LUMLO-89856 format. One record per residue: y, x, z of N, C-alpha, C, O in turn. Coordinates in Angstrom, 1 decimal. Each point is the difference from the previous one (the first is absolute). Example, Ala and Ser with C-alpha at 12.3 -4.5 7.8 and 13.67 -1.06 7.14 Angstrom:
BEGIN
rec n.y: -5.7 | n.x: 13.2 | n.z: 7.8 | ca.y: 1.2 | ca.x: -0.9 | ca.z: 0.0 | c.y: 1.2 | c.x: 0.9 | c.z: 0.0 | o.y: 0.0 | o.x: 1.0 | o.z: 0.7
rec n.y: 1.1 | n.x: -1.4 | n.z: -1.4 | ca.y: 1.1 | ca.x: 0.9 | ca.z: 0.0 | c.y: 1.1 | c.x: -0.8 | c.z: 0.8 | o.y: 1.1 | o.x: 0.5 | o.z: 0.1
//
This chain:
BEGIN
rec n.y: 10.6 | n.x: -8.6 | n.z: -12.4 | ca.y: 0.6 | ca.x: -0.2 | ca.z: 0.9 | c.y: 1.9 | c.x: 0.8 | c.z: 0.3 | o.y: 0.8 | o.x: 0.2 | o.z: 0.9
rec n.y: -1.0 | n.x: -0.1 | n.z: -1.7 | ca.y: 1.4 | ca.x: 0.8 | ca.z: -0.2 | c.y: 0.9 | c.x: -1.5 | c.z: -0.9 | o.y: -0.3 | o.x: -0.3 | o.z: -1.1
rec n.y: 1.6 | n.x: -0.3 | n.z: 1.9 | ca.y: 0.7 | ca.x: -1.5 | ca.z: -0.5 | c.y: 1.3 | c.x: 0.5 | c.z: 0.4 | o.y: 0.3 | o.x: 0.7 | o.z: 1.0
rec n.y: 0.3 | n.x: -1.1 | n.z: -1.8 | ca.y: 1.3 | ca.x: -0.3 | ca.z: 0.4 | c.y: 1.1 | c.x: 1.5 | c.z: 0.2 | o.y: 1.1 | o.x: 0.1 | o.z: 0.4
rec n.y: -2.2 | n.x: 1.1 | n.z: -0.9 | ca.y: 1.0 | ca.x: 0.5 | ca.z: 0.1 | c.y: -0.3 | c.x: 1.0 | c.z: 0.9 | o.y: 0.7 | o.x: 1.0 | o.z: -0.1
rec n.y: -1.4 | n.x: -0.9 | n.z: 0.8 | ca.y: -0.4 | ca.x: 0.3 | ca.z: 2.0 | c.y: -1.3 | c.x: 1.1 | c.z: -0.5 | o.y: -1.1 | o.x: -0.4 | o.z: -0.4
rec n.y: 1.5 | n.x: 1.5 | n.z: 0.6 | ca.y: -1.2 | ca.x: 1.1 | ca.z: -0.8 | c.y: -0.4 | c.x: 0.4 | c.z: 1.5 | o.y: 0.8 | o.x: 0.2 | o.z: 0.9
rec n.y: -1.9 | n.x: -0.3 | n.z: -0.8 | ca.y: -1.2 | ca.x: 0.6 | ca.z: 1.2 | c.y: -0.2 | c.x: 1.2 | c.z: 0.1 | o.y: 0.3 | o.x: 0.7 | o.z: -1.0
rec n.y: -0.6 | n.x: -0.2 | n.z: 2.0 | ca.y: -0.5 | ca.x: 1.8 | ca.z: 0.0 | c.y: -1.3 | c.x: -0.3 | c.z: 1.0 | o.y: -0.4 | o.x: -1.0 | o.z: 0.5
rec n.y: -0.1 | n.x: 2.3 | n.z: -0.3 | ca.y: -1.2 | ca.x: 0.1 | ca.z: 0.5 | c.y: 0.2 | c.x: -0.5 | c.z: 1.8 | o.y: -1.0 | o.x: -0.2 | o.z: 0.7
rec n.y: 2.1 | n.x: 0.2 | n.z: -0.5 | ca.y: 0.1 | ca.x: -0.7 | ca.z: 1.3 | c.y: 0.4 | c.x: -1.1 | c.z: -0.1 | o.y: -0.8 | o.x: -0.3 | o.z: 1.0
rec n.y: 1.3 | n.x: -0.7 | n.z: -1.3 | ca.y: -0.1 | ca.x: -1.1 | ca.z: -0.7 | c.y: -1.4 | c.x: -0.8 | c.z: 0.0 | o.y: -0.2 | o.x: -1.1 | o.z: 0.5
rec n.y: -0.6 | n.x: 2.0 | n.z: -1.1 | ca.y: -1.1 | ca.x: -0.6 | ca.z: -0.5 | c.y: -0.9 | c.x: 0.0 | c.z: 1.2 | o.y: -0.5 | o.x: -1.0 | o.z: 0.5
rec n.y: 0.5 | n.x: 2.6 | n.z: 0.0 | ca.y: -0.7 | ca.x: 0.2 | ca.z: 1.2 | c.y: 0.0 | c.x: -1.7 | c.z: 1.0 | o.y: -0.9 | o.x: -0.8 | o.z: 0.3
rec n.y: 2.1 | n.x: 0.9 | n.z: 0.0 | ca.y: 0.6 | ca.x: -1.3 | ca.z: 1.2 | c.y: -0.6 | c.x: -1.2 | c.z: -0.5 | o.y: -0.6 | o.x: -0.7 | o.z: 0.8
rec n.y: 0.5 | n.x: 0.2 | n.z: -2.0 | ca.y: -0.6 | ca.x: -1.0 | ca.z: -0.6 | c.y: -1.4 | c.x: 0.2 | c.z: -0.1 | o.y: -0.7 | o.x: -1.0 | o.z: 0.0
rec n.y: 0.1 | n.x: 2.1 | n.z: 0.0 | ca.y: -1.2 | ca.x: -0.1 | ca.z: 0.4 | c.y: -0.5 | c.x: -0.2 | c.z: 1.1 | o.y: -1.2 | o.x: -0.2 | o.z: 0.2
rec n.y: 2.4 | n.x: 0.2 | n.z: 1.0 | ca.y: -0.5 | ca.x: -0.1 | ca.z: 1.5 | c.y: 0.5 | c.x: -1.5 | c.z: 0.1 | o.y: -0.7 | o.x: -0.7 | o.z: 0.8
rec n.y: 1.5 | n.x: 0.4 | n.z: -1.2 | ca.y: 0.4 | ca.x: -1.1 | ca.z: 0.4 | c.y: -1.2 | c.x: -1.4 | c.z: -0.8 | o.y: 0.1 | o.x: -1.1 | o.z: 0.3
rec n.y: -0.8 | n.x: 1.6 | n.z: -1.4 | ca.y: -1.1 | ca.x: -1.1 | ca.z: -0.3 | c.y: -1.5 | c.x: 0.0 | c.z: 0.6 | o.y: -0.9 | o.x: -0.8 | o.z: -0.1
rec n.y: 0.7 | n.x: 2.7 | n.z: 1.4 | ca.y: -1.0 | ca.x: -0.2 | ca.z: 0.0 | c.y: 0.3 | c.x: -0.7 | c.z: 1.6 | o.y: -0.9 | o.x: -0.5 | o.z: 0.6
rec n.y: 1.9 | n.x: 0.6 | n.z: -0.1 | ca.y: 0.6 | ca.x: -0.2 | ca.z: 1.4 | c.y: -0.5 | c.x: -1.6 | c.z: -0.1 | o.y: -0.9 | o.x: -0.6 | o.z: 0.7
rec n.y: 1.7 | n.x: -0.1 | n.z: -1.9 | ca.y: -0.5 | ca.x: -1.2 | ca.z: 0.0 | c.y: -1.3 | c.x: -0.8 | c.z: -0.3 | o.y: -0.2 | o.x: -1.2 | o.z: 0.1
rec n.y: -0.9 | n.x: 2.7 | n.z: -0.5 | ca.y: -1.2 | ca.x: -1.0 | ca.z: -0.3 | c.y: -0.2 | c.x: -0.2 | c.z: -1.6 | o.y: -0.7 | o.x: -1.0 | o.z: -0.3
rec n.y: 1.1 | n.x: 1.7 | n.z: -0.6 | ca.y: 0.1 | ca.x: 0.1 | ca.z: -1.0 | c.y: -0.3 | c.x: 1.2 | c.z: -0.8 | o.y: 0.6 | o.x: 0.3 | o.z: -1.0
rec n.y: -1.8 | n.x: 0.6 | n.z: 1.6 | ca.y: -0.7 | ca.x: 1.5 | ca.z: -0.3 | c.y: 0.3 | c.x: -0.1 | c.z: -1.6 | o.y: 0.7 | o.x: 0.8 | o.z: -0.6
rec n.y: -1.3 | n.x: -2.1 | n.z: 0.1 | ca.y: -0.5 | ca.x: 0.4 | ca.z: -1.3 | c.y: 1.5 | c.x: 0.0 | c.z: -1.1 | o.y: 0.0 | o.x: 0.2 | o.z: -1.2
rec n.y: 1.1 | n.x: -0.4 | n.z: 2.0 | ca.y: 1.2 | ca.x: -0.1 | ca.z: -1.0 | c.y: 0.7 | c.x: 1.7 | c.z: 0.5 | o.y: 0.8 | o.x: 0.7 | o.z: -0.5
rec n.y: -1.5 | n.x: -0.5 | n.z: 1.5 | ca.y: 0.5 | ca.x: 1.3 | ca.z: 0.8 | c.y: -0.2 | c.x: 0.9 | c.z: -1.2 | o.y: 1.0 | o.x: 0.5 | o.z: -0.6
rec n.y: -2.9 | n.x: -0.2 | n.z: 0.2 | ca.y: -0.1 | ca.x: 0.6 | ca.z: -0.7 | c.y: 0.7 | c.x: -0.6 | c.z: -1.5 | o.y: 0.5 | o.x: 0.9 | o.z: -0.6
rec n.y: -0.4 | n.x: -1.7 | n.z: 0.3 | ca.y: 0.4 | ca.x: -0.3 | ca.z: -1.5 | c.y: 1.3 | c.x: 0.7 | c.z: -0.1 | o.y: 0.3 | o.x: 0.6 | o.z: -1.1
rec n.y: 0.5 | n.x: -0.6 | n.z: 2.1 | ca.y: 1.4 | ca.x: 0.9 | ca.z: -0.4 | c.y: -0.1 | c.x: 1.5 | c.z: 0.4 | o.y: 0.8 | o.x: 0.7 | o.z: -0.3
rec n.y: -1.8 | n.x: -0.4 | n.z: 0.9 | ca.y: -0.2 | ca.x: 1.5 | ca.z: 0.2 | c.y: -0.4 | c.x: 0.5 | c.z: -1.8 | o.y: 0.6 | o.x: 0.7 | o.z: -0.8
rec n.y: -1.8 | n.x: -1.6 | n.z: 0.6 | ca.y: -0.3 | ca.x: 0.4 | ca.z: -1.6 | c.y: 1.2 | c.x: -0.3 | c.z: -1.1 | o.y: -0.1 | o.x: 0.4 | o.z: -1.2
rec n.y: 0.8 | n.x: -1.1 | n.z: 1.5 | ca.y: 1.5 | ca.x: -0.3 | ca.z: -0.5 | c.y: 0.8 | c.x: 1.1 | c.z: -0.2 | o.y: 0.7 | o.x: 0.0 | o.z: -1.0
rec n.y: -0.6 | n.x: 1.1 | n.z: 2.0 | ca.y: 0.9 | ca.x: 0.8 | ca.z: -0.1 | c.y: -0.2 | c.x: 1.3 | c.z: -1.5 | o.y: 1.0 | o.x: 0.5 | o.z: -0.6
rec n.y: -2.2 | n.x: -0.2 | n.z: 0.5 | ca.y: -0.1 | ca.x: 1.0 | ca.z: -1.3 | c.y: 0.3 | c.x: -1.1 | c.z: -1.3 | o.y: 0.2 | o.x: 0.5 | o.z: -1.1
rec n.y: -0.2 | n.x: -1.2 | n.z: 1.1 | ca.y: 0.2 | ca.x: -0.9 | ca.z: -0.9 | c.y: 1.3 | c.x: 0.1 | c.z: -0.7 | o.y: 0.1 | o.x: 0.3 | o.z: -1.2
rec n.y: 1.3 | n.x: -0.7 | n.z: 2.4 | ca.y: 1.4 | ca.x: 0.2 | ca.z: 0.1 | c.y: 0.0 | c.x: 1.6 | c.z: 0.0 | o.y: 1.2 | o.x: 0.3 | o.z: -0.3
rec n.y: -1.9 | n.x: 0.7 | n.z: 0.5 | ca.y: 0.4 | ca.x: 1.7 | ca.z: 0.0 | c.y: 0.7 | c.x: 0.8 | c.z: 1.6 | o.y: 0.8 | o.x: 1.0 | o.z: 0.3
rec n.y: -1.7 | n.x: -2.6 | n.z: 0.6 | ca.y: 0.4 | ca.x: 1.1 | ca.z: 1.0 | c.y: -1.5 | c.x: 0.3 | c.z: 0.8 | o.y: -0.8 | o.x: -0.9 | o.z: 0.2
rec n.y: 0.7 | n.x: 2.1 | n.z: 0.1 | ca.y: -1.3 | ca.x: 0.5 | ca.z: 0.4 | c.y: -0.3 | c.x: -0.2 | c.z: 1.7 | o.y: 0.9 | o.x: 0.4 | o.z: 0.8
rec n.y: -1.8 | n.x: -0.9 | n.z: -0.4 | ca.y: -0.3 | ca.x: -0.2 | ca.z: 1.4 | c.y: 0.0 | c.x: 1.0 | c.z: 0.9 | o.y: -0.6 | o.x: 1.0 | o.z: -0.4
rec n.y: 1.0 | n.x: -1.0 | n.z: 1.4 | ca.y: 0.3 | ca.x: 1.0 | ca.z: 1.0 | c.y: -1.3 | c.x: 0.2 | c.z: 1.0 | o.y: -1.0 | o.x: -0.7 | o.z: -0.2
rec n.y: 1.1 | n.x: 1.4 | n.z: 1.1 | ca.y: -1.0 | ca.x: -0.1 | ca.z: 1.1 | c.y: -0.1 | c.x: -0.9 | c.z: 0.5 | o.y: -1.0 | o.x: -0.7 | o.z: 0.1
rec n.y: 2.6 | n.x: 0.4 | n.z: 0.4 | ca.y: 0.3 | ca.x: -1.4 | ca.z: 0.8 | c.y: -0.8 | c.x: -1.2 | c.z: -0.4 | o.y: -0.7 | o.x: -0.8 | o.z: 0.5
rec n.y: 0.9 | n.x: 1.1 | n.z: -1.5 | ca.y: -0.5 | ca.x: -1.7 | ca.z: -1.1 | c.y: -1.7 | c.x: 0.2 | c.z: 0.0 | o.y: -0.6 | o.x: -1.1 | o.z: -0.2
rec n.y: 0.0 | n.x: 1.9 | n.z: 0.4 | ca.y: -1.3 | ca.x: 0.2 | ca.z: -0.2 | c.y: 0.0 | c.x: -0.3 | c.z: 1.5 | o.y: 0.2 | o.x: -1.3 | o.z: 0.1
rec n.y: -0.2 | n.x: 1.8 | n.z: 0.9 | ca.y: -1.0 | ca.x: 0.1 | ca.z: 1.4 | c.y: 1.1 | c.x: -1.5 | c.z: 0.8 | o.y: -0.1 | o.x: -0.4 | o.z: 1.1
rec n.y: 1.0 | n.x: 0.1 | n.z: -1.9 | ca.y: 0.4 | ca.x: -1.5 | ca.z: 0.4 | c.y: -1.4 | c.x: -0.9 | c.z: -0.3 | o.y: -0.9 | o.x: -0.4 | o.z: 0.8
rec n.y: 1.0 | n.x: 0.2 | n.z: -2.0 | ca.y: -2.0 | ca.x: -0.4 | ca.z: -1.0 | c.y: -1.0 | c.x: 0.1 | c.z: 1.1 | o.y: -0.8 | o.x: -0.8 | o.z: 0.5
rec n.y: 1.0 | n.x: 2.1 | n.z: -0.2 | ca.y: -1.5 | ca.x: 0.0 | ca.z: 0.8 | c.y: 0.6 | c.x: -0.4 | c.z: 1.4 | o.y: -0.8 | o.x: 0.0 | o.z: 0.9
rec n.y: 1.9 | n.x: -0.2 | n.z: -0.6 | ca.y: -0.2 | ca.x: -0.6 | ca.z: 1.3 | c.y: 0.2 | c.x: -1.4 | c.z: 0.1 | o.y: -0.1 | o.x: -0.8 | o.z: 0.9
rec n.y: 0.4 | n.x: 0.6 | n.z: -2.2 | ca.y: -0.4 | ca.x: -1.8 | ca.z: 0.1 | c.y: -1.5 | c.x: -0.4 | c.z: -0.5 | o.y: -0.5 | o.x: -0.9 | o.z: 0.8
rec n.y: -0.2 | n.x: 1.2 | n.z: -1.7 | ca.y: -0.6 | ca.x: 0.4 | ca.z: -0.3 | c.y: -1.4 | c.x: -0.3 | c.z: 1.9 | o.y: -0.9 | o.x: -0.7 | o.z: 0.4
rec n.y: 1.7 | n.x: 1.7 | n.z: 0.0 | ca.y: -1.3 | ca.x: 0.1 | ca.z: 1.5 | c.y: 0.4 | c.x: -0.6 | c.z: 0.6 | o.y: -1.0 | o.x: -0.4 | o.z: 0.6
rec n.y: 2.4 | n.x: -0.4 | n.z: -0.1 | ca.y: 0.3 | ca.x: -1.1 | ca.z: 1.1 | c.y: -0.6 | c.x: -1.1 | c.z: -0.8 | o.y: -0.4 | o.x: -0.8 | o.z: 0.8
rec n.y: 0.2 | n.x: 0.4 | n.z: -1.9 | ca.y: -0.6 | ca.x: -1.1 | ca.z: -0.9 | c.y: -1.4 | c.x: -0.2 | c.z: 0.0 | o.y: -0.4 | o.x: -1.0 | o.z: -0.6
rec n.y: -0.7 | n.x: 2.0 | n.z: 1.3 | ca.y: -1.0 | ca.x: -0.5 | ca.z: -0.2 | c.y: -0.6 | c.x: 1.0 | c.z: -1.1 | o.y: -1.2 | o.x: 0.4 | o.z: 0.2
rec n.y: 1.9 | n.x: 0.2 | n.z: -1.4 | ca.y: -0.9 | ca.x: 0.3 | ca.z: -1.3 | c.y: 0.4 | c.x: 1.7 | c.z: 0.3 | o.y: 0.8 | o.x: 0.6 | o.z: -0.7
rec n.y: -1.5 | n.x: -0.2 | n.z: 1.8 | ca.y: -0.4 | ca.x: 0.9 | ca.z: -0.3 | c.y: -0.8 | c.x: 1.3 | c.z: -0.8 | o.y: 0.1 | o.x: 1.2 | o.z: 0.3
rec n.y: -0.8 | n.x: -1.7 | n.z: -1.3 | ca.y: -0.5 | ca.x: 0.5 | ca.z: -0.7 | c.y: 1.2 | c.x: 0.2 | c.z: -1.1 | o.y: 0.1 | o.x: 1.2 | o.z: -0.3
rec n.y: 0.8 | n.x: -2.1 | n.z: -0.3 | ca.y: 0.4 | ca.x: 0.2 | ca.z: -0.3 | c.y: 1.4 | c.x: 0.9 | c.z: 0.1 | o.y: 0.7 | o.x: 0.5 | o.z: -0.9
rec n.y: -0.6 | n.x: -0.5 | n.z: 1.7 | ca.y: 1.0 | ca.x: 1.2 | ca.z: 1.0 | c.y: -0.9 | c.x: 1.4 | c.z: 0.1 | o.y: 0.6 | o.x: 1.0 | o.z: 0.4
rec n.y: -1.9 | n.x: -0.7 | n.z: -0.6 | ca.y: -0.8 | ca.x: 1.0 | ca.z: -0.2 | c.y: 0.1 | c.x: 0.3 | c.z: -1.7 | o.y: 0.7 | o.x: 1.0 | o.z: -0.4
rec n.y: -1.0 | n.x: -1.4 | n.z: -0.1 | ca.y: 0.5 | ca.x: 0.0 | ca.z: -1.6 | c.y: 1.4 | c.x: 0.7 | c.z: -0.5 | o.y: 0.2 | o.x: 0.8 | o.z: -0.9
rec n.y: 0.6 | n.x: -1.5 | n.z: 1.7 | ca.y: 1.2 | ca.x: 0.6 | ca.z: -0.2 | c.y: 0.2 | c.x: 1.2 | c.z: 0.2 | o.y: 0.1 | o.x: 0.9 | o.z: -0.8
rec n.y: -0.1 | n.x: -1.0 | n.z: 2.9 | ca.y: 0.0 | ca.x: 2.2 | ca.z: -0.2 | c.y: -1.7 | c.x: 0.6 | c.z: -0.6 | o.y: -0.8 | o.x: 0.8 | o.z: 0.6
rec n.y: 0.8 | n.x: -1.0 | n.z: -1.0 | ca.y: -1.1 | ca.x: 0.9 | ca.z: -1.2 | c.y: 0.7 | c.x: 0.3 | c.z: -0.9 | o.y: 0.3 | o.x: 1.2 | o.z: -0.2
rec n.y: 0.0 | n.x: -2.2 | n.z: -0.5 | ca.y: 1.0 | ca.x: -0.1 | ca.z: -1.1 | c.y: 1.4 | c.x: 1.1 | c.z: 0.2 | o.y: 0.1 | o.x: 1.0 | o.z: -0.7
rec n.y: 0.6 | n.x: -1.1 | n.z: 1.5 | ca.y: 0.5 | ca.x: 0.5 | ca.z: 0.3 | c.y: -0.1 | c.x: 1.5 | c.z: 0.6 | o.y: 0.9 | o.x: 0.8 | o.z: -0.3
rec n.y: -1.8 | n.x: -0.5 | n.z: 1.1 | ca.y: -0.8 | ca.x: 1.5 | ca.z: 0.4 | c.y: -0.1 | c.x: 0.5 | c.z: -1.4 | o.y: 0.7 | o.x: 1.0 | o.z: -0.4
rec n.y: -1.7 | n.x: -1.7 | n.z: -0.6 | ca.y: -0.4 | ca.x: 0.4 | ca.z: -1.4 | c.y: 1.6 | c.x: 0.3 | c.z: -0.9 | o.y: 0.1 | o.x: 0.5 | o.z: -1.1
rec n.y: 0.7 | n.x: -0.8 | n.z: 1.6 | ca.y: 1.6 | ca.x: 0.4 | ca.z: -0.5 | c.y: 0.8 | c.x: 1.0 | c.z: 0.5 | o.y: 1.0 | o.x: 0.6 | o.z: -0.4
rec n.y: -1.8 | n.x: -0.3 | n.z: 1.8 | ca.y: 0.7 | ca.x: 0.9 | ca.z: 0.7 | c.y: 1.6 | c.x: -0.6 | c.z: 0.8 | o.y: 0.9 | o.x: 0.6 | o.z: 0.5
rec n.y: -1.0 | n.x: -1.7 | n.z: -0.5 | ca.y: 1.2 | ca.x: -1.1 | ca.z: 0.4 | c.y: -0.6 | c.x: 0.4 | c.z: 1.5 | o.y: -1.1 | o.x: 0.3 | o.z: -0.4
rec n.y: 1.1 | n.x: -0.2 | n.z: 1.7 | ca.y: 0.0 | ca.x: 0.3 | ca.z: 1.1 | c.y: 1.1 | c.x: -1.7 | c.z: 0.8 | o.y: 1.2 | o.x: -0.2 | o.z: 0.0
rec n.y: -2.1 | n.x: -0.4 | n.z: 0.5 | ca.y: 0.4 | ca.x: -0.8 | ca.z: 1.4 | c.y: 0.5 | c.x: 0.2 | c.z: 1.1 | o.y: -0.6 | o.x: 0.7 | o.z: 0.8
rec n.y: 1.6 | n.x: -1.1 | n.z: -0.6 | ca.y: 0.4 | ca.x: 0.8 | ca.z: 1.8 | c.y: -0.8 | c.x: -0.2 | c.z: 1.1 | o.y: 0.0 | o.x: -1.2 | o.z: 0.3
rec n.y: -0.7 | n.x: 1.9 | n.z: 0.5 | ca.y: -0.7 | ca.x: 0.1 | ca.z: 1.1 | c.y: -0.1 | c.x: -1.1 | c.z: 0.1 | o.y: -1.0 | o.x: -0.6 | o.z: -0.5
rec n.y: 2.0 | n.x: -0.1 | n.z: 1.4 | ca.y: -0.1 | ca.x: -1.5 | ca.z: 0.5 | c.y: -0.8 | c.x: -1.1 | c.z: -0.9 | o.y: -0.8 | o.x: -0.7 | o.z: 0.5
rec n.y: 1.0 | n.x: 0.7 | n.z: -2.0 | ca.y: -0.9 | ca.x: -1.2 | ca.z: -0.7 | c.y: -1.0 | c.x: 0.9 | c.z: -0.4 | o.y: -0.6 | o.x: -0.7 | o.z: -0.8
rec n.y: -0.1 | n.x: 2.0 | n.z: 0.8 | ca.y: -1.1 | ca.x: 0.1 | ca.z: 0.0 | c.y: -0.9 | c.x: 0.1 | c.z: 1.4 | o.y: -1.3 | o.x: 0.2 | o.z: -0.1
rec n.y: 2.1 | n.x: -0.4 | n.z: 1.5 | ca.y: -0.8 | ca.x: 0.1 | ca.z: 0.9 | c.y: -0.2 | c.x: -1.7 | c.z: 0.2 | o.y: -0.9 | o.x: -0.6 | o.z: 0.5
rec n.y: 1.8 | n.x: 0.2 | n.z: -0.7 | ca.y: 0.0 | ca.x: -1.5 | ca.z: 0.2 | c.y: -1.3 | c.x: -0.9 | c.z: -1.0 | o.y: -0.7 | o.x: -0.9 | o.z: 0.4
rec n.y: 0.7 | n.x: 1.5 | n.z: -1.5 | ca.y: -1.2 | ca.x: -0.1 | ca.z: -0.9 | c.y: -1.4 | c.x: 0.2 | c.z: 0.4 | o.y: -1.0 | o.x: -0.7 | o.z: 0.2
rec n.y: 1.4 | n.x: 2.1 | n.z: 0.0 | ca.y: -1.5 | ca.x: 0.6 | ca.z: 0.3 | c.y: -0.9 | c.x: -1.2 | c.z: 1.6 | o.y: -1.2 | o.x: -0.4 | o.z: 0.0
rec n.y: 2.3 | n.x: 0.2 | n.z: 0.9 | ca.y: -0.6 | ca.x: -0.8 | ca.z: 1.2 | c.y: -0.3 | c.x: -1.1 | c.z: -0.1 | o.y: -1.1 | o.x: -0.5 | o.z: 0.4
rec n.y: 2.3 | n.x: -0.3 | n.z: -1.3 | ca.y: -0.7 | ca.x: -1.4 | ca.z: -0.6 | c.y: -1.4 | c.x: -0.1 | c.z: -0.9 | o.y: -0.5 | o.x: -1.1 | o.z: -0.3
rec n.y: 0.0 | n.x: 2.2 | n.z: 0.0 | ca.y: -0.8 | ca.x: 0.2 | ca.z: -1.2 | c.y: -1.2 | c.x: 0.1 | c.z: 1.2 | o.y: -1.0 | o.x: -0.8 | o.z: -0.1
rec n.y: 1.1 | n.x: 1.6 | n.z: 0.8 | ca.y: -0.8 | ca.x: 0.3 | ca.z: 0.8 | c.y: -0.7 | c.x: -1.2 | c.z: 0.9 | o.y: -1.2 | o.x: -0.2 | o.z: 0.4
rec n.y: 2.2 | n.x: -0.5 | n.z: -0.2 | ca.y: -0.4 | ca.x: -1.1 | ca.z: 1.1 | c.y: -0.7 | c.x: -1.0 | c.z: -0.6 | o.y: -0.9 | o.x: -0.7 | o.z: 0.3
rec n.y: 1.7 | n.x: 0.8 | n.z: -1.4 | ca.y: -1.1 | ca.x: -1.5 | ca.z: -1.0 | c.y: -1.3 | c.x: 0.4 | c.z: -0.1 | o.y: -0.9 | o.x: -0.6 | o.z: 0.6
rec n.y: 0.6 | n.x: 2.0 | n.z: -1.8 | ca.y: -0.9 | ca.x: 0.1 | ca.z: -0.3 | c.y: -1.6 | c.x: 0.1 | c.z: 1.4 | o.y: -1.2 | o.x: -0.3 | o.z: 0.0
rec n.y: 2.3 | n.x: 0.9 | n.z: 1.0 | ca.y: -1.2 | ca.x: -0.2 | ca.z: 1.1 | c.y: -0.7 | c.x: -1.6 | c.z: 0.7 | o.y: -0.9 | o.x: 0.0 | o.z: 0.8
//
């Protein structure tokens, strides 16, 4: 991802994740999120909750729930709005 001397940071990566998700390429958004640790940048709560939101709004609720459980297992708390959004979408979809 780093070319021509451009140094990317967590904010740049989070922006790229959002852009790929918004254009419908959730797979690339997830790849970028996974690339972070490989380049020595650690995902933040915003990264995780953005991915959770992307999964939910893309109809990938089970992936969103897996990510939420993974976060909770590591004591990473999603923000309230994203958590509530996931729970609402999950309960609607599963009923």
